[in-house]
N, C-alpha and C positions, 0 to 999 in steps of 0.2 A: 316269160323270161325270168321273172323273179323266182318262180318255182324251180326252173332249171338251175339257177345259181345256188339255191338252197341245197339241191340234190348234189351238185358238184362239191360244195363245201363239206357236206356230210361224208362223201366218199373220201375226200382228202383226210378228214379226221380219222375215219376208220382205218385207212392205210397207215397213218402215223401211229395210231394206237396199236396196230398189229405189229409194226416194226419195233415199237417200244417193248411190246410183250415178248417178242423174239429176243431183243437185246437183253431184257431182264433175266432171261434164262440162259443166255449165251455165256460161254467160258471166257474169262478175261485173257487178254494177250499182252505180251511185251513185244512191241513191234521193233523197237530200236533203243539203244542206250548210247548217249553221247557224253564225252568228257571234254569240257572246254571246247565244245563244238565238233569234236572228232568222234565218229562212230566207232564203237568198240564191240567186237564179236565176243561170244562167251568163251571161246578158247584162246583169246588174245590177252596179252598183258599190256596195259597202257603205261607208258613211261612218262613221268613229268618231273620237272625241276621246281615245282611249286607245291607247297604243303597245304594249300587251299585250292580246291577246284570246284567248278560248277558241273554237277552231274544231272543230265536231262534224261528222263524216262518217257518214251513215246508208247502209248498204251491204247487198248480198246476194251470196252465193257468193264471199266474199273470204277470202284467207289473209294478205294483206299490204296495208298502206296506206302511201303515201309522200306527205309534204308538205314541199316544199323538200328539205332534207338529212336530215329526220327520217323514218325508216321503222320501222314497228312490225308485228309479227305479230298477227293477230286471229283470232277464232273466232266461230261463230254459235251461238245458242241461241234457244229460243222467246221468251226474255225480253230478249235483248240482241243487236241487230244494228247497233251504232254505236260509234264511238270518238271521244274528245275529245282534241285537242292543247291542253293547258292552257298558259296564259300564253305564247302564241306571239308572238314579238317582231316588231314591224313597224318599218319605217323611216318617217320623216316623208314624206308625199306618197303617190304611187300605188304600191301593192304588187300586182304581177301574179304570182299564185301558180298552181301546177299541182298538182292532187290526182290521184294515180295509185293505182288499186285493182287488185290482182292476185289472180286466182283460178286454179284448175286449168284453167279454160276460156279463159284469156287475160287481157288487161289492158285497162282502160278509164281514160280521163283526162277531167278536167274543169277548166276554168279558173275561177279565183276572183280578183276584183279588189276590193281594199280601199283606200280613200283615208283615210290617217291624218292628221288635222288636228291640229297641235300648236302652237297659238298661245296667247297669254296672254289667254284668254277663259274665263269660268266653265264649269265642268264638264269641263275638260280635265285629263287625268292622264298623267303620264309616269314610267316606272320605268326606272332605269338602275343599273348597277354603279358602285360607288365606284372611280374610276380611280386608277392608281398615281401620276399626276402631281397628283392632288388637286383638279382643276378640272372642274366640271360646269356646262355652259351649256345651258339648256332654253328652250322656248317662244320660238324665234326671237330669242335673245339678250336676252330680257326678264328672265331670272333667272339669276344666276351664283353658284355657291358655290365658294369657293376655300379649300383647306386645304393645309398643308405636304405635301410628297411623303411617300408611304407612311403616310398617315393612315388610320385604320380606325374603323369603327363598333364601339363597345364597349357592354357592359351595365353595370349599376350597380355591379358588382364590378371594373370596368375590364378585363374580359376580352373579347377579340375575338369578335363574334357569328358564327355559322355562315354567315349570309347577309350579304353586303355591298351589298345593293341598297337604293337610296334611292327614295322615292316623292314625287313633286311633284304637288299637286292645286291647281287654281285655283277660287276661289269669289268671290262678290260679297257685300259686307256690306250688310245692310238698315239703314235709319236707326235702327230700334229697337235695333240691336246696336252702334251707335257707342260708342267708349270714353267719350265725354262730349259735351255739346252744343258744346264748343269745338274739337273735333277731327273733321275731315272727311276720309274716305279719298280719295286722288287716284290710287290704283292699285287693281287687283284684289288680292284676298288670296291669298297663296301659302302653302299648308300643306306643310311639309317633314317627312317621317317616314321611319322605317326599316321596310323590309318585314318584317323579323324583329321580332316584338313585344317581344323582350327588349332591343332596341337602346335605349340610354339617352343616347348622345352620341357624341363623337368623341375619339380618342386625343390629338389636337392641336387647339388652337383655330383657327378659320377665320373667314371673312367671308361675308356675303350681300349681293349687289347686286340691287336691284329697279328696273326701269324704270317710271316713273310716266307719267301722261297727257301727251301732247304739247301739249295745250291749256293746261297750267298755265304761267303767265308766268314768265320767268326771275327776275324780281325777288322772287318768293315763296320762293326757295331758303333764305333765313335762317330761315323759320318752318316748313320741312318737316322731318319726322322719320320714323323707322321705329318702329312699335309692335309688340309681341310678345305672343302669348297662348298659354300652355301648357295651357289648359283651365281655369285658375283666374281668368282676367280679363286685360284688356289692360294692359300696362305700357309706358312710354316708354323705349326703349333708345338713342335718339339715332341720328344718321346724318351722314355726310359727303355733302353734296349737290352734284352737278354740274348747275347750272341750264341749261347749254347742251345737255348730252347727255341731260338728264331722267333722271338716275339717282340713287339713294340707296344708300349702302353702310354696313353696320354689322357689328359682331361677331356671329358665330353664337352665339345665346343657348342654343339647345337645340331639340329637335324640337317643332314647334308651328306656329302661324300667324304670318305676318309681313305687314305692309302699310305703305305710305307714306301719311302723314297730314299735312294742313295745320292749323296751330293759329292761332286768332284769338281774342283776349280782351283786355279792357281792365280794368286795376286802378286803383283810386282814388288810389293813392300813386305812380303813374308820374311821374317827374320827368326831369331832364336825362339820367339813365342809362337811360331806356327803350330807346334804340336798341341798347344793349349787353345789357340784361337780358331783353328780349323774345325774342330768338333763343335765349338760354340756357335760358329757361323752355320754349320750344317744343320744343327738342331734349332736354329732360330733364336738362340740365346743372345747372340752378339750380332749387331747389325753392321752393314757397311755404312760408313759415315764420312761426310765431308769434314774438312778441317774445322769448320764452324759448328760441327756437331749434328748437322741436319742428316736425316736418314736418306740413304740412296736405296730406293726400292728396287729390288732385283727384277721384278716383272716389267718394269719400265726402263731400266738401265742395265741391260745384261752385260754390256761391254766395259763397265767401269773397271779400270786396271788396278786401282789401289783399294786396299781394305781399310787403311787408316790406322795401322798398328802403332806407328810412331807419334801419332797425334796425342795431345793431352786427353785424358779420360775426363769427360765432363760429369758433373754430378747427376744429371738426368740419365746419362749413358750407363753409369754404374748402377743406379736404381733400377733401370730397365733390365740390365743383365741379371741382377739378383732376383727380381720377381720371376723372370722366365727360367732361371736356373733352378729355382725351388718349385716351379710348376704351380705357383699361386693362382687361384681363380681371381680374375680381375674384378675390382669393385666397379659399380656403376659410376661412370664419369659424371661428376657434378657440373653444373653450369659454371661459367667464369665467376658469376656473382656469389655462388655457393661454395666455391673451392676454398680449401684451407689456406691455399697460397695464391697471392695476387699477381705473381710474376710468371705464370705458366702460359700466358697468352703469347702467341707467336711461335710456339714449338709444335712439333708434329703431334697429332691426336694420339698415336700409339704411346709416345713418351708421356703425354699428360696422364693417360690411363695408368701407365706403369708407376709414375711418381705418386699418384693418388693411392694406388694399391700398396706400394711400399710404405707410405705414411700410415695407411689404415692398419697395416699389420705391425706397426711400431718399429719398422726397420730403419727408417730415415726420419730426420727432423729438419726443420728449417735453419737458416743462418741468421735469422732476425725475425721481427714481428711480421708474420704472414708472408715471409719471403723464403723461397727454397733455393734460389740461385741456380736454376737449371743448367745454364751455360757457363757456370764458373767451374774452373778446374777442380778436381777432387784431390785433396791432400792425403798424405800417408796417415795422418792422425785421424782424419774423417773416415778413411777406409777401415782403420782399425776398429773404430766404434761400430761400424756397420757389420763387419765380420764377426766381432764378438757377440753381437746381438743375434745374428743369424745362426751362429753355431752354438748359441747358449753356453758360451764359455763361462766358467766360474770366475767371479770378480773378487779381488781383494779390496775391501772397502776402507781399511785403515790407511789413511794418507801417509803416515810416517813409514809404514811397512812398504807401501807401494813405492815411495820415493827411494827407499833404501835398496829395494830389489832392482828397480830400474837403473839407478845410478851405478849399480855393480855391473850391469850389462853395458850401459852407455856411459863410459867414464868421462867423456868430454862434457865439462860442466856447462859450457855455453849451449851445447846441443841439448843437454838434458833440460835446461831452463826453458827452451823453446817448445817443449812438449806441453800443450795446454793442460792445466790441472784437471779439467773435466774429462780429458782423453786418457790420462795416465793409467787408470785401472784397466781400460780396454786395450791399450797398447801392451801392458804387461801380460794380459791374458793371451793376446795374439802371439807375442814373443814366446811365451811358455808352450803354446800349442803349435809353434813353428809355422804359423801362417805367414807371418812377416818377420824377416830377419833384419839385422842391422846392416849398415853400409860401411865397409872398411874405409877409414880416413887416416892414413899414416899409421901411427902406432895405436890408434884407438878405433872404436866402432861407434858410429853415430846412427841415430834413428832418422834424422832429417824430417821432423814432423810436418813442416810446411812445404816439403818438396812435392811438386805435382806428380801424380801418377800418370804414366802414359797408358795407352790402350793395351799394349803388349803385357805390361805388368798387371793390369787389371784382369786381363784374360787368364793369366796364371792363377790369380787369387780366386776367381770365380770357378775355374776348373777344379781347384783343390776343394772348394766348398761342395761342388757337385759330387766329386769323388768321395768325400767324407759322408755325404748323404746317400751314397749308392745310386746316384742318378746319372752316372756316366761310367 
């Protein structure tokens, strides 16, 4: 029995060695080629909307496989006779590739043609490295991300991630998924993500430009905006719109979805200021507010009938409008104990961030020691100071000259005396630049420094600021 077993094993070894010898001299074969799982014949063109694909080569009698500049050594077993080139990078358009399989019995080649379509249509995906110059343009110039040079993808600890690849995906929003009944998408949705799952943002702030539908009339530019969704819901982040080029540009908010939307809505309290307030609402610069200044969030209160144009403009409201109008990147919101103002408790988080941002940029100041007065009405004198700072208007610092010039415009002595001394250079600058005009009062013109500004008047001022800065 033992002798028979030895003879049987010897026979098996001889057969195996014989087959190996035959295989060693056999010609290599390419049995099949698959692209992202689909078989592709030599005379076929595979069409894809992804610029990175997995190419699998099924072979026989091979020791090496070469695709483009990539070459790998392979082996065969009863369980595996294929090799996959993962994430093979394609150029946009036609890619004519040659697959070369080499064995001990020679070399065989096969052509593979892949057409990579990379246009701004749903289901298109594009992956690319973050370039040193910080500018990425994809989908035939339909989407452009611009960052300062030497910007990097970082994790939530602000450390550079191992992979610096960005992923761009195009999708279409279904009506049931619109942010609200008042906002309609006029572009496809672009999702921007980091290939590395630990990617949380960028080391330096940048911008995103999206091209919207050519059919959208130029006159709608004032009511177009960009909305952003990080997975928790759509928010309005505003945009600078070029109606002729059909583009909208905004600050990069973070990884997530972006899209251009048109806004259309009527409020019962629209008045003479509608032409100023409506674009500010559409672009997220001006919020719907209750009489006490609290924000009415659109996604939770779609049917609010009034915008609040005739309400007093509160100091936090104006600060918020200015920050958003200028497209300032928000500062990290400090805790209540670390805030420069001790009276911001009790107001909406968005307002807290905007007030802190405005203060950090030197746009606003408090009205006392560590007090901002967020819910106090904004006066015309306070508004003049803010506008002059934002617009960097030249100031006359000689007090006598300031008083002389102001009194020649505002001849009412009682009214002139009510303009705070600290505000006079700013008031004069705003009057000269025609941001704020006097108010007729009988035979004279008064400034009314302590008069409260309503939201309609504030909307006009902010609109003029945006217009002067070519942001509307």
